[in-house]
Each structure stands twice: as C-alpha cells, then as structure tokens.
C-alpha positions in Angstrom: 11.2 18.1 -2.6 14.2 15.9 -3.1 12.9 12.9 -5.0 15.1 10.6 -7.0 14.7 7.6 -9.3 14.2 4.4 -7.3 12.7 6.1 -4.3 9.3 5.0 -3.1 6.6 7.5 -2.4 3.8 6.9 0.1 0.8 8.9 -1.1 -2.1 10.3 1.0 -4.8 8.4 -0.9 -4.5 4.7 -1.9 -4.6 3.4 -5.4 -7.8 1.4 -6.2 -5.8 -1.8 -5.7 -5.3 -0.8 -2.1 -1.5 0.1 -2.2 -0.3 3.6 -1.2 3.3 3.1 -2.3 4.6 4.1 -5.7 8.1 3.6 -7.1 9.7 6.5 -9.0 10.8 5.5 -12.5 11.4 9.0 -14.0 11.7 12.5 -12.7 11.4 15.9 -14.4 8.4 18.1 -15.2 6.4 14.9 -14.9 6.9 11.9 -12.7 6.6 8.3 -14.0 5.3 6.2 -11.1 4.7 2.4 -10.8 2.2 1.1 -8.3 4.0 -1.3 -5.8 0.7 -3.2 -5.4 -0.5 -4.0 -9.0 2.3 -2.6 -11.2 0.1 0.0 -12.9 2.2 2.8 -14.5 1.2 6.5 -14.5 2.6 9.8 -15.6 1.7 12.6 -13.2 2.7 16.3 -13.1 5.4 17.1 -10.6 3.2 19.7 -8.8 0.4 17.2 -8.3 2.7 14.4 -7.1 4.5 16.6 -4.6 1.2 17.8 -3.2 0.0 14.2 -2.6 3.2 12.7 -1.1 2.9 11.7 2.5 6.4 10.1 2.9 9.5 9.6 0.8 11.2 6.2 1.3 14.8 6.6 -0.1 16.2 3.9 -2.4 18.4 1.4 -0.5 21.9 1.5 -1.8 23.8 -1.9 -2.0 26.3 -2.2 0.8 24.3 -0.1 3.3 22.9 -1.7 6.5 
C-alpha cells in the first residue's frame, strides 16, 4: 500500500466516537494515526492498519484544484 504522512484512511470499522476516518501522522513499521472525529492518537502495526483500510484519501497539495 502507498500510504504517506497527511493522508486520511477510511477504516472498515468505526472508532467508538463514530468516525471512520484517521489522519496519518507517522509511517514505518508502525503507523501513528489521529482520529478525525475526536482527536484520539493511536500507534498501530503496519500489517494491522493495512488490513483494516477501506479507502485512502490522499493529502491535498496546496495549489491543486
């Protein structure tokens, strides 16, 4: 999977706050994700994150659109 810092991930299951979107803050062996609903931060292994991703929403670059 091609996931970069700043991308948003839509997961298969929602967070308890109700949001399914997470912002990527760090990539590597582990991902650092921030819930777009409540701001909760988690560290999750890459393998588990990639398995649960439904959709990758790329970071919007300034000047595009």
